N, C-alpha and C positions, 0 to 999 in steps of 0.2 A: 237719428239714428246714431247708435253705438255699437263697438262690439263687446261692449262688455257682458251679453249674455251668452259668450260660449267662456268666460274666463269662471263659471260659477263651478265648484267641486261636480263628479260624477254623481249625481241626486238621482231618486226613479225615476223623475219629472226627464233628465237628461239621457237616463239609457232611453226611456220609450220614444226618445224623437229623435228623426236623423237631421247629421249636419249636415249643409250644404245641399241640399236635396235636389237642387235642381239638375237637369240632365247636363251632363261635364261637356259633351262636343259636339255645340251647336253648327258647328263647320260640316259635320258628316252626321247627321240627326236620322240613327234610327230609333228613337225616343217611343214610336210604337210596341217595341219589344226589348225593355229594359229592368233593371231591379238594380235599384243601389245598395252597397254595402257597406257603406259608410253609418257609423256607428260605435259603439264600446263595443273593443274584443279585449279577448284575456293577451295581457303583455307579461313577457317574462326577461331580463335582463341577463346577458352573459358575455360581462366583458373580459371573464376569464376563456373564452373561446374552451368550454369543457361541455357543453350540452348539445347532443347528437340531435335529440328529439326531447323536449321537455316533456318530461311524465306531468301527472296531473297535478303532485303536489307542488311543481314546478310554474304553474301561472298564478302567483301571488298579488299581479297587480291589473289592473284595466286601462285602458289605453282607449280614447277618443278620435278615432281616425274619421277625419285626413289629417291631425296635426300633430306637426314632430314633436318628439318625445322632449325635446328640449323645454317644449310651449308650456304655458300654465295651461290653456284650454285643454291640454290632451291630457290633463290629471297626472302626469308622471312626472315631469320636470327634472328628467336624467341630465344630468351634464356629462360631455367629454364620456360618453358610453358611446363604443365602436360595434357592438353587438346585440341584437335582440330579436325576440321573438314574436309574431302576433300570429292569436290564433281566434277562431271564430268558428260556428255552426253555421249554414244556412240549410235554407229548402228552394229548391226553383218553384219562383212565379210562377202560375199559367201561361201568362202575356211570355213569358220567356220559353217555355219547356218544347215548344214546339223546334225540330230542326237541331241544328248543333248549338251548343254553349259555350259562348265567350266570357273568357271573364279577362276583364280590361284595367288598368291601373293607370290615371293620369301622368304621375309622377313617384317613384322611390329611390330616396339618396342612402347610400351611392349604387350598391349591387343588392341583389336579392335570390335567395332559393325559393320557390314556390310547391307544396306539396298537396292534391286533392285527396283525400280520405289514405292516406299515406304511399301514394303514387306522387314520385316524384315527376314534374311535370314541367320543368325546366328553370333556367335562371335569366336574370336581364343585369348589365351592367348600363351604366346613365344616371345621374339623378334626374335627369330634368326634359327627359321626353317619353311620351306614352309608349307601353308595350299591352302586348294582349297575348293569351293562351288559349288555344281551342280544348275545354278541359271534361268535351262530351265522354271519352274512353275512359276516362278517371274513374268517372262517377262511378259509384257502387251501388249496387241494392237498396233501396229503400231512399223516402222523402227527404232523411235529412245528411247533411254532408258536411265535411269538416275541410276547412283550407285552414293550413298552415305557413305563414314565412316568416324567412331568417332575411334579416336584412343587416348588411356591413355598411360599417358608415365611416371609415376612416377617419381618424383624428389628425393624421398627418396629410391633408388634401393639397399640397402644390404642385401633384403632378396628375390631378384628378380634375375635370370643369365643375366647379364649386361657386364661381361669381364673387360676391362679397362675403363666401360665410367665413367666419376664423378658421385658421388652422393651425394647430403647434405641432413641427415648428412654425416660426409664422411666416406668412408672405412675406413679400415686400413692403406690400403696401396695407399692411397689418392698422394700421391708424384710422385706417375710414373702412374695416370690415366690421361684421355685426356675428350673434349666437348662432351658431351654426342650425341647420333647418337638417334633423337625421330622420330617415325612417320615411312612412307612408306620408306624405303632402300632397297629396292631390286623390282625389277621389276614388274610390272603385268601384265596380259596377258587375253585374251578367249582362249579355246581349244575347240574345238569341237570332240563328241566322239560318237559312239552308246550304245546303254543303256546296252549291256552288252560289258565287256572292260575289257583288260589286264590295272590289278590294281596296280602289284610290278614285279620287273624285277631284279630277282640277278642272276650275272654271278661271277664263281669261278673257276680257275685254278684246273684242275688235278692235283693228287700228283705227279703224275710223269711230268706234263708237259705237256702233250700229247694231252689236249680236255680241255672241257669248259662246267661246271656244267651247265646247265640253269634250274633257281629253279623261277616259277613264277604265279603270280596267275590271276583266271580270276572272276570278278563279277559284277553281273548287274541280270538281271531277268533270263535271259537264259544261264547262266553258266553252269548248267548243264550238257545240252546238246551240249555244245561247244566245238567245236576242233581247235588246232593250230598248224601252221606252224612255225619250224624254220628255217631260212636260215644264212646260216655262211661264208664270204667269202672263195670262192676254195674247201667248202663241198659241197655235194650234201643234198639238202633240207629235213626235218623229220617232216612227220604229225602224231602230240599224239593228245589225248584226254585232257580233264583238270586235270582230276588225277593226271596224267602221270606227267605233267606243275609241276602240285602242289608238288609231289614228289621230281622232277629232274631229268631233261633228260641232259644224257651227251654225249656230241658232240665232233666225235674225230676229230682230225686236222692230216691230213697226213704231214709231213715234217715239226713240228712246228718253230714256229717262235719267238723264247722268246722276252718278251721287260728289256729291262736295258737301263739306262742312257747313254751306249754308241749308244743302237739301241732301241731306245723305240717306238716298234711296235705295234701295237692294232689292233686287230680283234671287227670285225660290227658283230653286232647278231643281226638280225630281227626276231622278233614275230610277225605273221600275226595272230589274234581271229577271227574266223569264227563261227556265230549263226545265230540262229532266227531274231537277230537284226540288222544284219549288220557288215559292216570287222571294226576290228582296228588294226591299225598297228603302230606297236612300235621298235626304234632302237635303241639299247644302243652300249656301248664298252667297252671293257676292256683288259687288258693284258695276257701274261700266264709268270708270275715271282713267285719264289718264296722266302720272307723276313722271316729268321727265325733268331732265337738265340739259339747258341749252347753252354751251359757252359757259358763261359767267353767270345764269341765271337759274331759279326754276319754276316750273311750270306746271298747273294741273289745270286739267282739262283745256290744254291750248292758251290760258291764261295766266299771266304773269303772278306767283305767288313768295310773298315774305314767311319765312319758315321762322316763327315763332315761338319756342319749345322751351319746353321744363324736363327737368331728368325726374324721372319716379325709377324709385330702386325695388317699389312693392315689398315692404316690409310693413307688420300690425302689431301695435301691442298686444302682449299677449297668446297670437297666434302664430308670429316669427312670417316667413312666407308664403303662407296661406293665409288666404284674405277670412275672413272671420265669416261672412255672409256675401250671395250674390252681391248684396246692393253696396258693397264697400266700394266694389269696381265701380258702380254709378256715381259712389259719393267723389272718389278721387278722379272721375273722370269731369265733374261737375264743378268740383273746386278751380282744377287746371282752367277749365271752359270761363269760370266766371272770376278769374284772374287775367283774363285775357290772352292765353295760349292756344295757339292752332295747332300745336302738335305735341305730344311725350315720346320724348326719349325712355322706356322701358328697358332700365340698366343691368347688362349683366344679366340676364333672367329671361328665360323664355317663362312667360306670363301664364295664366291657367286661360283655357280659350276661351270663360266666359268675359273677361277682360278685353278682348279683341273683339267678342261679338257687339259689348255696349260700345267700342270705339268705333265700330260699323255703323250703331243704332243711331251715336249722338253723335258721329260726323267731327269726331276726334280723329288729326293725323299720328302714326304713331311712327316712329324706330325702333324697330324691333333687333335684339342680336342675344347673342348665345351668351352661356355665362364661361367665364375664363377661367382658365387655370391660372397656378402660380409660378411653376420654372419649370426650364425647358426640357426635354427631353424628346426622340422620336416618339416615342410612346405617349408623352404628356401631349404633342401635336397631335397625334391622332386622336386622342383623346376627344379633342378640342372639335378636330373636325368633323366626328362621328356625330354631332349634334346640327350638321350644316342641312344634311339632306333631311331628317327628320324635320327639323324647324321648317322650312322651306313645304314640304309635303301637308303637313298638320295646319300651318298657316299663311298659305301662301294665295289662297281664295280672298282671304280680308283684304276690300277695298282702304280701310282704314289703313293699312299697313304702306310707307310711301319709301320708306330708305331701310335697307338692312344692314346693320354694322356687324363686322365681326370684330377682329382682336382691338384690343384698346390698351393704349398706353404703355405699351408692349410689355405690358401683364403676361406671363408666362414666356416672355422671352427674354427675360433678364436684364431688359434693359439694354441690351444689344444688339439692335437691328440690324444697325448702321454695319457693328463689324464680322458679320457671323451669315457667310451663305446659306446654309443651313436653315436658317431662322429665316433669309429672306424669301429660302425657297418655300415655306412653312406657311409665310403669310402669301405669300402669292397663290398658291396653291388651294388653300380656302378662298381667293377674291377668285379664282377663277371656276373653283366648282361653283361658286355663288352664282355666279353670271350663265355657267351653261345650267343651270336647273331654272335663273331667272332673268333672261336678258332684258325685262322691261324694267325692273326695279333700279334705282342708283344703289349701288356698295360702297362702303365704305372699308378699305384694307385696314387700317393700327388706325383706330381712332386716337387724334390730338397732337401727333406727330411722326414725324420718321414716315412718311406715305412711299409705296413703292409704286403701288399699281390701284385707281382708285377711280371714282366716279365723282368725290366731295373731296376737296380738300379743307379738312376742317380742323380744329387747334382749341388747345384745352388752355386756358392763362387766367390765372387769377391775382386779384391783388386786393389789401386792404383799405385802399384810397383812391377816387375816382380818379384823381392826379394823373398817379402813378398808374391806374390802369390805361390810363387817355396817351399816355407816351407810348405804352407797348401798344395797341391796337394801330396806333400811327406809325409803329415802326415796321408790323405786320404786314400793312396793306402796301408799304412804298417801298419797302426793301423787295428785291426779288430771289432772293438767297434767303430769308429769314432764320436767325437761331433765339433763343429766348431761354433764360430759365427756369430751370425746372426744379422741386423740391421732394426728390426722388424720397429722401424718408427724412424723419425731425433735424436730422445734422447733417445731411447730403444736398447739396444744390448742383446740379448739373445743368450745363449747356446742350439744349437737345435744338438738331436741324430741323425744320417744317418738312421739306423732304431730303429723301437717303442721298439725293445724287441731283444734282442739275437747280434749274430754278424752276420757281413757283409755274407750273401750266395755266396758261391764260385761256383754255378753253375747256375749264369745268368749273362749277360753282366756289366759292370762296366763304365756308362758312365757320362761326363758331360753336362748336358742342358743348361744350363746356366753361362757365363762369360765373363769377361770385366773390363779393365779399364781405365783412363787419363780424364782427363774435356775439354782438347785442342784436335784439330783435328791431331797434330803432335804427341802427347801421348797415341791417342789412337792408332794410325797406328805403334807406338814404341810398345804398349802391345800389339796387334794384332802380333807383329812379333816376340816377348819374351816368350806370356802367351803361345801362341800355340806349338810354339817348344817345352817347358815344358810337355805339355800333351803327344807330341809324344814322349817321353823322354822317360814316361812309358808306356810298354807293353801290360799291364794290362787294361789298358783304350780305352775302344773299341771304343771313339768316345766323338765330342763334338756338343754344338752349341754357337757360337758367339755373343754376343748382342751387336748391332743389325745391321737389312739389312738399315735402314734409320733413320735418324733423327725426331722427331713426337713433334710438337707446342712448347714447354719447354725444352722436353729428347733430348738432341745431343749428342747421342752415336753410331748414324749410320755409315753404308761405304760411303753412299752418304746422303745429307740433302735433307728436306722434298723435294724439288723442283727434288728431283733426278740428283742432280750435286755430281757430285764427289766430297768426301772430300778429303782436303791435308793429304797424308800417309806418308809425310816424305821421299816420295823416296822407301817407302817400298810395294809396292802391294798387297793387300789381296792376291794374285793368287798366289806369291812366299810361304805364309805361310801355305797355303792352298793345295799346291800340292801335287801328290801322290808321291815325294819323295823332303826330306827336309832335310836341314842343322840341327843339334841339338850341338848347343854350349856349351862349358865348361865353360861360361862366368858368372858373375853374372853384368848385366849390371846397371849403376850406373842413369842416366838419359838419355834425350831425347839427342844426339849429342857426348855425352860423355858414351859408354858403358863401356869403357877399356881406365885405364889409364897408357900409357907405357913412363914412365920419361926418358928412355934410349933411345927414339925412334924406341925402338921393338917391332910390335902384335906378343905375346907372347902365344898361347891358344890350346886346343883338338878340334874337332870338328868330332862328331857322324853323321851318316847317318840314318834315319827311310826311309822306303821304303812300302809304302802301295799297290804293287803292285800285282798280281800275281802269276810273277817266280822272284828267283834272280837275281842280278846286280850285275856287277864291275864296281866299280866306280873309275874314277881318280879323285880326287882334286883339284883345281886350285885355283888361287887367282891374284886379281890384283888391285890396285887402287885408288881410284876416290873422288870428294868432298864429305864432308858432305850436307847429306841429295841427295844426287847424285841418281837418279837412276841407273845407265851404269858409270862402268869402265872407267877412262882415258889411264890409263896404261896399258902394253901389260900383257896378266896374265900367270903365272907362275905357274910349276907344282908343287904340293905339296906333295901328294902322292896317296896311290890307296888302297882301301878297298871292298874285298865281303861284301855283304848286300843281307840276306835273307829277305823273306816277313815278316814285321811285328814282326820284332826282332830288337832292336837296334844294330849297328854295334860295332865293334871295334873304337876307338878311332883315328884320326890322327894328328900329333902334328903339328901346324902354325906356323912359326918364318918366319915373315917380315919386312924388314926394311922398317920404312915410307921413301915416297918421302922426298928428301932433302929440306931442310927449310920449310918442311911441321909442322906446330903445331899442325893441326890438319886434316883428311881424312878418309875417310869410304873404309874400308876392304872388297870386295865383295869376296865371295867365291861359287866359280862355282863347281855343279856336272855335270861329263859329263859322257856318255859313246860312244860306236860306234856310235850313232843317233845324238849325241848331248849332249847340255844342257838338262839333265833332273832336275835338280833345284838349287836352290839358297837360300843364304843367306848373311847378310853383319853385319858386327862392326864397330859402330863408335870407333876411336881411337886419344884421346889428349895425347899429353906429359906432361899435368898436370889439 
């Protein structure tokens, strides 16, 4: 699958097809009564803000919704346009026509005003959260109606939530920003529902993971007398009144099946509301799972787990922040899974709900977080905080989400959190709001450094060489109040404290949430191998997040390139570094293709084993030679030694002493970890005579 299909011009074929045709919100499924409005719309630029409403002659272009107007897929490719108009005609499909007609937008960057048949039905601001309008009373007589949307997308984005979208004037983090996403960038659709309807649906596993707490709200003129029926797979349906549903109803599950990456089982919960206004039926999904922090360790369903994550910024060539097709989400999740990662940190973006649906289905853990602002003001802090409750209301039922992120690296805080009480208050307020909404999941106040109040102490540290990286990690692990240099601009490096005040708390997990190094593909693969093993050396580190999954525009740090082709890893697949069981070499590598010098022709070093499984294992260490950058050995394996490995405890070391192949000036030594089942882990050391 490629995303090239949406890169075509707006031909007759594309005009007759609907992009992103799948139902947009599987977490709140009313797909029995919906109609997509994606497709080709009329489009008019209004950079001068001179148009009160486009006349017929002003609609000079077409745009393919839901792709942002900067993108090739949109058919417009307008750069630095701060206002535009969308328009289209539509008729109400029969399956939607009964009851009230609701117009939904998945996301529009940044603010918009909407008209139906020349009636202004409302406005919305905030480019990452969904919104809706009841348009029933605005619909004029006749089968055909006109929908008009004016969108304002400020070029100066510094004081609005915009994540990695580039701003002019520039953000402080402009060097890692990308092409903006302006206008309608998620699906638009209609739904039909009664005047009295199910407005929210919250699904929370019980403490003992033997049932689901169903909490929902009913709205509308007949809500007081409404009743509801709750149906769950394999469980007798329950009838309740409105007040019970509002307070929460526990639906017990006999023989519960837990959700986990190994078995991502989901339960469907259908709530049917019955009132004098008719019947409304909504289906949601969740999983029975508990993710928690216990002192310095992370647990999933009562079993200790290591967080082996990858940063994913959710950009695609030709379509920007909008996935080109639903399959693109699956593809990216499979790339992460095949690379050995068990978590995706979806960075500074409220991702399309379809991504989370597939993460639930495929068993990928997710670290979710809102879009950042660029500078601090009271209004900017409010704009950031305004995303938090919609984020939880939309995404809180997903079992895949195990961590909520909030601020990132003091972005939107002017790099000055330790010195400004107002900024500290904004961070604390955001964290406490998140915890009030969701006390179950861990949350991070300000990812990277300068923590105030957090469930995880995480840190972002980069180095281009494994030796420098090892020293930095060692410092962070042993220093009770660590500081470390951070490049906040090309020409500005400052020291940042890990905690705003005091020492690193010992009762919360200690995790890396961004790291990486190297400029070329070979260097990236080399650093992933060596830097990840350095994290596994320290049992006190509960997890990590590698930067990153894909290349994006000018940023070439991905395991795959922007088109999702695997980059050259130098014969060291990411899955080896991210395995449950890995090698940890007592080697300070020099450079790619030359990790260790053996002037006498003998590779002499020690290796330990890190095992993040559920039970101890007895490992036999074997070794064999192959060519530099080769993925597999070409000589028979030799037994080196054995070692007993406890879970989450670095093992004792085993001595490796292997003569190089005759006449070889350089070769790769593959070290294989085996047990009764076969190879359970592996690593390699490139050895040179000089």
